C-alpha positions in Angstrom: -26.1 72.5 27.8 -24.3 75.5 26.6 -26.2 78.5 25.1 -25.3 79.6 21.6 -23.4 82.6 23.0 -21.3 80.2 25.1 -20.7 78.0 22.1 -19.1 80.6 19.8 -15.6 82.0 20.2 -16.0 85.8 20.8 -12.6 86.6 19.4 -13.4 85.0 16.0 -16.8 86.6 16.1 -15.1 90.0 16.5 -13.1 89.3 13.4 -16.3 88.4 11.5 -17.8 91.7 12.5 -14.7 93.6 11.5 -14.4 91.9 8.1 -18.1 92.3 7.4 -17.8 96.0 8.1 -20.0 96.1 11.2 -19.6 98.8 13.7 -21.6 97.6 16.7 -22.5 93.9 16.8 -24.8 92.9 19.6 -26.0 89.8 21.4 -29.7 89.9 22.2 -31.9 87.0 23.3 -29.1 84.6 22.4 -28.9 85.9 18.8 -25.9 87.7 17.4 -26.5 90.4 14.8 -24.1 92.7 13.0 -25.1 95.4 10.5 -22.7 97.2 8.1 -23.1 100.8 7.0 -25.4 99.7 4.1 -28.1 98.2 6.3 -27.1 94.6 5.5 -26.5 92.3 8.3 -25.4 88.9 9.6 -27.6 87.0 12.1 -26.5 83.9 14.0 -29.4 82.4 15.9 -30.7 79.1 17.2 -29.1 76.8 19.7 -26.3 74.3 19.7 -27.4 71.5 17.4 -29.4 73.8 15.1 -27.5 77.1 14.5 -28.9 79.2 11.7 -26.9 81.9 9.8 -28.5 84.6 7.7 -25.9 86.4 5.7 -26.5 89.7 4.0 -29.8 90.0 5.9 -31.4 93.2 4.5 -32.8 95.5 7.2 -33.8 92.6 9.5 -35.9 90.7 6.9 -35.7 87.0 7.7 -38.5 85.9 5.3 -36.1 84.1 2.9 -34.9 81.7 5.6 -31.4 81.1 6.7 -28.5 80.6 4.3 -27.3 77.6 6.3 -28.3 75.6 9.4 -25.5 73.8 11.2 -25.5 71.1 13.8 -22.1 72.5 15.1 -21.8 76.1 16.2 -18.2 76.2 15.1 -19.3 75.3 11.5 -21.7 78.2 11.6 -18.9 80.5 12.7 -16.6 79.2 9.9 -19.3 79.9 7.4 -19.8 83.5 8.7 -16.0 84.0 8.8 -15.6 82.8 5.2 -18.4 85.0 3.9 -17.2 88.0 5.8 -13.7 87.2 4.6 -14.8 87.5 1.0 -16.0 91.1 1.7 -12.7 91.8 3.5 -10.8 90.6 0.4 -13.0 92.8 -1.9 -12.3 95.9 0.2 -8.5 95.2 0.0 -8.8 94.6 -3.8 -7.3 91.1 -3.5 -8.2 88.7 -6.3 -11.6 87.1 -6.0 -11.4 83.5 -5.0 -13.5 81.5 -7.5 -14.1 78.6 -5.1 -15.9 75.9 -7.1 -19.7 75.6 -6.9 -19.8 72.3 -8.9 -20.4 69.3 -6.7 -18.0 67.3 -8.8 -15.2 69.6 -7.5 -15.9 69.2 -3.8 -13.0 68.3 -1.6 -12.8 64.8 -0.1 -14.1 64.1 3.3 -17.7 65.2 2.8 -21.0 63.7 1.6 -23.5 65.9 -0.3 -27.1 65.2 -1.1 -29.7 67.4 -2.7 -32.1 69.3 -0.5 -35.3 71.3 -1.4 -34.6 72.0 -5.0 -31.5 74.2 -5.2 -30.2 73.4 -1.7 -27.8 70.7 -0.4 -27.2 68.8 2.8 -23.5 68.5 3.6 -22.2 65.9 6.1 -18.7 65.9 7.3 -17.3 62.4 7.2 -15.7 61.5 10.5 -13.6 58.4 9.5 -14.0 56.4 12.7 -17.5 57.7 13.7 -16.4 58.7 17.2 -17.4 62.3 17.0 -21.0 63.6 16.7 -22.2 63.9 13.1 -21.7 67.4 11.7 -24.4 68.4 9.1 -25.0 71.6 7.3 -28.2 72.4 5.3 -27.5 75.0 2.6 -30.1 77.0 0.8 -27.8 77.1 -2.3 -26.1 73.8 -3.2 -23.0 75.6 -4.5 -22.2 76.9 -1.1 -22.1 73.3 0.2 -19.3 72.6 -2.4 -17.6 75.9 -1.4 -17.7 74.9 2.3 -15.7 71.7 1.6 -12.7 74.0 1.1 -12.8 75.5 4.6 -14.9 73.4 7.0 -12.1 71.2 8.2 -9.7 74.1 8.6 -8.7 75.6 11.9 -9.8 79.2 12.5 -6.2 80.5 12.2 -5.7 78.8 8.8 -9.0 80.2 7.5 -8.1 83.7 8.8 -4.6 83.5 7.3 -6.0 82.4 3.9 -8.5 85.3 3.8 -5.7 87.8 4.7 -3.2 86.4 2.2 -3.5 88.0 -1.3 -2.8 84.5 -2.8 -5.3 82.7 -0.5 -2.8 80.4 1.1 -2.9 78.0 2.8 -6.5 76.9 2.0 -7.2 78.5 -1.3 -3.8 78.7 -3.0 -5.0 76.2 -5.7 -8.3 78.1 -6.4 -8.5 80.2 -9.5 -8.5 84.0 -8.8 -9.5 86.9 -10.9 -8.6 90.5 -10.4 -10.9 92.3 -8.0 -11.8 94.8 -10.7 -12.7 92.1 -13.3 -16.2 91.5 -14.4 -15.6 87.7 -14.6 -18.0 85.8 -12.4 -17.8 82.3 -13.8 -17.0 79.6 -11.3 -16.0 76.0 -12.0 
């Protein structure tokens, strides 16, 4: 069985670190951690089948639990890439992508169920059932809806979408507001 480090593409992980603003990400004890200049960090830990991602971890405090736990390491990496991409877009003053949080607006191909109050379990529907089931447990249910917009995308499509001011190809149909706007409402 592969270790977590062997399961995650190092080139994509380097982009996550760059977009997050991290200067010296490290692997230690099969955990990847990256801090920015403001002492916030990303931690990817666990093992294939149960990969946890803590995003905006403040000074190493893990007491709040992970933001998401994934059965597939690639899904954990997509989550980290999307979240770091949001920061990347903010620094470039691109429009904020108001990806829907409402479960009614989730993209097709996923099944969502409530989890622990505000959380949600997201299952990726694999039409013929030949692939292992991909599940993600989110602390915040809205992030499960948000994930339906990028989980089935290739890494190049996700990276291109975050780099494109209009959010294409994945987020071209998502409402945007100017980066300097105070509007925070999401559908």
